[in-house]
C-alpha positions in Angstrom: 92.2 119.3 128.9 95.0 116.9 129.8 95.8 114.4 127.0 96.2 110.7 128.0 97.2 109.6 124.5 100.4 107.5 125.0 100.8 106.7 121.3 103.4 109.4 120.6 105.7 108.3 123.4 105.2 104.6 122.5 106.1 105.3 118.9 109.0 107.4 119.9 110.5 104.4 121.9 109.9 102.0 119.0 111.5 104.6 116.7 114.6 104.8 118.9 115.0 101.0 118.6 114.5 101.0 114.8 116.8 104.0 114.4 119.5 102.1 116.3 119.3 99.3 113.8 119.8 101.7 110.8 122.6 103.3 112.7 124.2 99.9 113.3 123.9 98.9 109.6 125.1 102.3 108.3 128.0 103.0 110.6 128.7 99.7 112.4 131.2 98.5 109.8 133.4 101.6 110.5 133.3 100.9 114.3 134.6 97.2 114.5 135.8 97.7 118.1 132.7 99.7 119.4 129.6 98.5 121.1 126.0 99.8 121.1 123.8 100.3 124.1 120.1 101.6 124.3 118.7 103.8 127.0 121.9 103.5 129.2 124.0 106.7 128.8 121.6 108.1 126.1 118.8 107.0 123.8 121.5 105.3 121.8 125.2 105.2 122.6 128.4 103.9 121.1 131.2 103.0 123.5 134.5 101.2 123.9 135.7 99.4 127.0 137.2 102.7 128.0 133.9 104.6 127.9 131.4 106.2 125.5 132.5 107.5 122.2 129.2 108.9 120.9 125.8 109.7 122.4 122.6 110.0 120.3 119.4 111.7 121.1 116.6 110.4 118.8 113.4 112.5 118.6 110.3 111.5 116.7 107.1 113.5 116.0 103.7 112.3 114.7 102.1 114.4 112.0 103.6 117.8 111.5 107.2 117.5 112.5 107.5 121.0 114.0 110.7 123.0 114.0 114.0 122.8 115.8 114.3 126.4 116.7 116.7 128.0 119.2 114.1 127.7 122.0 112.7 124.3 121.0 112.0 121.6 123.7 113.9 118.9 121.8 117.0 121.0 121.7 117.1 122.0 125.3 116.0 118.7 126.7 118.9 117.1 124.8 121.4 119.6 126.1 120.2 119.0 129.6 120.7 115.2 129.2 124.3 115.8 128.1 125.1 118.3 130.9 123.4 116.4 133.7 126.3 113.9 133.6 129.5 115.7 134.6 131.7 113.3 132.6 129.9 114.4 129.3 130.8 118.1 129.9 134.5 117.5 129.2 135.3 119.3 125.8 137.2 116.1 124.8 134.2 113.9 125.8 132.0 111.8 123.5 130.7 113.1 120.3 127.0 114.2 120.4 124.2 113.8 117.9 120.7 115.1 117.9 118.6 113.2 115.4 115.0 114.5 114.9 112.1 114.4 112.5 111.7 118.1 113.0 113.3 120.6 110.7 115.9 123.3 111.7 114.9 126.8 110.5 117.4 128.7 108.4 120.1 130.4 110.4 119.0 128.8 113.6 121.6 127.3 116.0 120.6 123.8 115.0 120.9 124.5 111.3 124.4 125.9 111.9 125.4 122.7 113.7 124.7 120.4 110.8 127.8 118.8 109.2 129.0 120.6 106.1 130.5 123.8 104.9 127.7 126.0 106.3 128.5 124.8 109.9 129.2 127.8 112.1 129.9 126.8 115.8 130.6 130.4 117.0 127.3 131.8 115.7 125.5 128.7 117.0 126.9 129.3 120.5 125.8 132.9 120.4 122.2 131.9 119.5 122.1 129.2 122.2 123.3 131.7 124.8 120.7 134.2 123.7 117.9 131.7 123.7 118.9 130.4 127.1 118.8 134.0 128.6 115.6 135.2 126.9 113.2 132.2 126.7 110.5 132.0 129.4 109.5 128.4 128.8 109.0 126.4 132.0 109.5 123.2 129.9 113.1 124.1 128.9 113.9 126.0 132.1 116.1 123.2 133.6 118.2 122.8 130.5 118.6 126.6 129.9 119.7 127.3 133.5 122.1 124.4 133.5 123.6 125.7 130.2 124.2 129.2 131.6 125.8 127.8 134.7 128.6 126.2 132.6 131.9 127.9 131.9 132.4 129.1 128.4 134.9 126.4 127.5 132.4 123.7 128.4 129.7 125.3 126.3 132.1 125.8 123.4 133.2 122.2 123.7 129.6 120.9 123.7 128.8 122.9 120.6 132.0 121.6 118.9 131.0 118.0 119.6 127.4 118.3 118.5 126.0 117.3 115.1 122.4 117.9 114.3 120.6 115.7 111.8 117.1 117.2 111.3 114.3 116.1 109.0 115.3 112.5 109.6 113.1 109.6 108.5 109.9 108.9 110.4 109.0 105.4 111.8 107.0 104.5 108.7 110.1 105.1 106.5 112.5 103.0 108.6 111.7 99.8 106.7 112.7 101.4 103.3 115.9 102.7 104.9 116.9 99.3 106.2 116.1 97.7 102.9 118.4 100.2 101.1 121.2 99.4 103.6 120.7 95.7 102.9 120.7 95.8 99.1 124.0 93.9 99.0 122.2 90.6 100.2 121.1 90.2 96.6 117.4 89.4 97.1 114.4 90.6 95.0 112.2 93.3 96.4 109.5 90.9 97.9 112.1 88.6 99.5 114.1 91.6 100.8 110.9 92.9 102.5 110.5 89.5 104.4 114.2 89.5 105.1 114.0 93.0 106.6 111.0 92.0 108.7 112.9 89.0 110.2 115.9 91.2 110.9 113.8 93.8 112.7 112.0 91.2 114.7 115.3 89.8 115.9 116.6 93.3 116.6 113.6 94.1 118.7 114.3 91.0 120.8 117.9 92.2 121.2 116.7 95.6 122.2 114.4 94.1 124.9 117.4 92.2 126.3 119.5 95.4 126.3 116.9 97.4 128.1 116.4 94.7 130.7 120.2 94.4 131.0 120.0 90.7 130.2 122.8 90.9 127.7 126.0 92.8 127.0 126.2 95.6 124.4 125.7 94.6 120.8 128.5 94.9 118.2 128.5 95.3 114.4 130.1 91.8 114.1 127.1 90.3 115.9 124.6 92.1 113.6 126.6 91.2 110.5 126.7 87.5 111.6 122.9 87.6 112.0 122.4 89.1 108.6 124.6 86.4 107.0 122.7 83.6 108.8 119.5 85.0 107.7 120.9 85.4 104.1 121.9 81.7 104.2 118.3 80.8 104.9 117.2 82.5 101.7 119.4 80.3 99.5 118.4 77.4 97.3 119.7 75.0 100.0 117.7 76.4 102.9 114.6 78.4 103.8 113.8 80.9 106.6 111.5 79.9 109.5 109.4 83.0 110.0 106.4 81.5 111.9 107.3 81.1 115.5 105.5 78.9 118.0 102.4 80.8 119.3 102.3 82.4 122.6 100.6 80.7 125.5 97.5 83.0 125.2 97.3 82.1 121.4 97.7 78.3 121.8 94.3 77.5 123.3 92.5 79.4 120.5 94.5 77.6 117.8 94.0 74.2 119.3 90.3 74.8 119.7 89.9 75.9 116.1 91.3 72.4 115.0 89.1 70.2 117.2 87.2 68.8 114.3 90.1 68.5 111.9 90.4 65.1 110.2 94.0 64.6 111.3 93.0 65.3 114.9 90.3 62.6 114.7 93.0 60.3 113.3 95.3 61.0 116.3 92.4 60.4 118.6 91.9 56.9 117.1 95.5 55.9 118.1 95.0 57.5 121.6 97.6 60.2 121.4 97.6 62.0 124.8 96.2 65.6 125.0 99.6 67.4 125.4 101.1 65.7 122.4 97.9 66.2 120.4 98.3 70.0 121.2 101.8 69.9 119.9 100.6 68.2 116.7 98.0 70.9 116.1 100.7 73.6 116.5 103.0 71.8 114.1 100.1 71.6 111.6 99.2 75.3 112.0 102.8 76.5 111.8 103.3 74.4 108.6 100.3 75.9 106.9 101.2 79.4 107.9 104.9 78.9 106.9 104.0 77.5 103.5 101.8 80.5 102.8 104.7 82.9 103.6 107.2 81.0 101.5 104.9 80.8 98.4 103.7 84.4 98.8 107.4 85.6 98.8 108.5 83.3 96.0 110.9 81.4 98.2 109.7 78.0 97.0 107.6 76.6 94.1 104.5 74.5 94.6 106.2 71.8 92.4 109.0 71.5 95.0 106.5 71.2 97.8 104.6 68.6 95.8 107.8 66.5 95.4 108.5 66.7 99.1 104.9 65.5 99.9 105.4 62.6 97.5 108.7 61.6 99.2 106.9 61.6 102.6 104.0 59.6 101.3 106.3 57.0 99.9 108.2 56.7 103.2 104.9 56.4 105.0 103.7 53.6 102.7 106.8 51.6 103.5 106.4 52.1 107.2 102.6 51.3 106.9 103.4 48.0 105.1 105.9 47.0 107.8 103.4 47.7 110.6 100.7 45.6 108.9 103.0 42.6 108.4 103.8 42.6 112.1 100.1 42.8 113.2 98.3 39.6 114.0 95.1 39.0 111.9 93.0 38.7 115.0 94.6 41.7 116.8 92.4 43.3 119.5 91.3 46.9 119.2 93.8 48.1 121.8 96.6 46.3 119.9 95.7 48.0 116.6 95.6 51.4 118.4 99.1 50.7 119.9 100.4 49.6 116.5 99.1 52.9 115.0 100.6 54.9 117.8 104.0 53.2 117.2 103.8 54.1 113.5 103.0 57.7 114.4 105.9 57.8 116.8 108.2 56.4 114.2 107.2 58.8 111.4 107.2 61.8 113.9 110.7 61.1 115.1 112.4 60.6 111.8 114.3 63.5 110.3 114.5 62.5 106.7 113.8 63.5 104.0 114.8 67.1 104.3 112.7 69.7 102.4 116.0 71.2 101.4 119.6 70.2 102.1 120.0 72.6 104.9 116.3 72.9 106.1 115.2 70.0 108.3 112.9 71.7 110.8 111.0 68.9 112.6 107.7 70.9 112.9 107.5 71.4 109.2 108.1 67.7 108.4 105.5 66.7 110.9 103.1 69.3 109.8 103.2 68.0 106.2 102.4 64.5 107.6 99.4 65.9 109.4 98.3 67.6 106.1 98.5 64.2 104.4 96.2 62.8 107.1 93.8 65.8 107.0 91.4 64.6 104.3 88.4 62.4 104.0 89.4 61.3 100.5 90.4 57.6 100.9 92.2 57.7 97.6 94.9 60.1 98.8 94.5 60.1 102.7 97.2 58.7 104.9 96.7 57.5 108.4 98.2 55.6 111.4 95.4 53.3 112.6 95.4 49.9 110.8 91.7 50.4 110.0 91.9 54.2 109.3 90.3 53.9 105.8 87.2 52.3 107.2 87.1 54.8 110.0 87.4 57.6 107.5 84.4 56.3 105.5 82.3 56.2 108.7 83.4 59.7 109.6 82.4 60.9 106.1 79.0 59.5 106.5 78.6 61.1 110.0 79.6 64.5 108.7 77.2 64.1 105.7 74.2 63.5 108.0 
């Protein structure tokens, strides 16, 4: 029966992207002038302006890894890829690497093409020639026939340029590998896990742009700069923003889940238009989610968050008093709503105080303001409408009935 399970292929593609990041972190510093591409010349490729310097075939297998024997599909498919392009046949052409989760049997061609003292290119060539002549597999037929068509100097040159890395990490081990490569950033284990997640998320976005040809090749300098910017966000002067704005398909659900929130009622009382009300809900949601991430990863203490809330409450009280002083005693309902709207606009558009010296994300500041307005407790609640306290009491009664 034909299998329609696409999971292995999908995981394979994701693994190629993740492997490219480990490759960049591990060898990028030694290639300051080289650029990396994905799925252009090969699964992963290093190149200079003058052309490719190294081509990487990255193979991933779910479950039992299998073996990289002389007749294996992975081996001959890789050889076919390299021989299909005439420019890669040149004995002085780019270096070649076959990276696979499979293992190479002892004394197989692949085992003899690992780096190290046991490397034996002459014997590996003999084994490949023999497998190409004797195998009857239809799957590898194209690669084997193409191999046998090549003059010996081309076959010798390909073997000389090929390095096999078998038994490589599987996709579930990539995170640990990246964390080891990033040990120098000096974060504890829990923070480093979050740091790695943020870097991988960014790298996946870079990979999509590379695959869609929306950006030039990526360099080690660019990755190093991103790592350093991320590291700066984990200092005592800043914080990382890890919760992005929701996608369009998520927004409606999030907004709907907050229809009965107290702060939403308060914004209704000052007649905030629907599109701005939705933005307020998203700011509130992101703030709650972001705070949870920071606290869970020990990036901030509750006491520091409490101090920040107190600073915002104090600022709000000054602005509240100024609004009331300007408001006529006999102000009409629409005038009071307008005054509350003006107070909301003023507080929303301010940038101070910052949570930390180098962290002044507007969504977070506004989200905390909405948290302060999201309670029925008149002793601590903040609001914008001049009569919000009385309105909260009525709302409390309504919800109790």
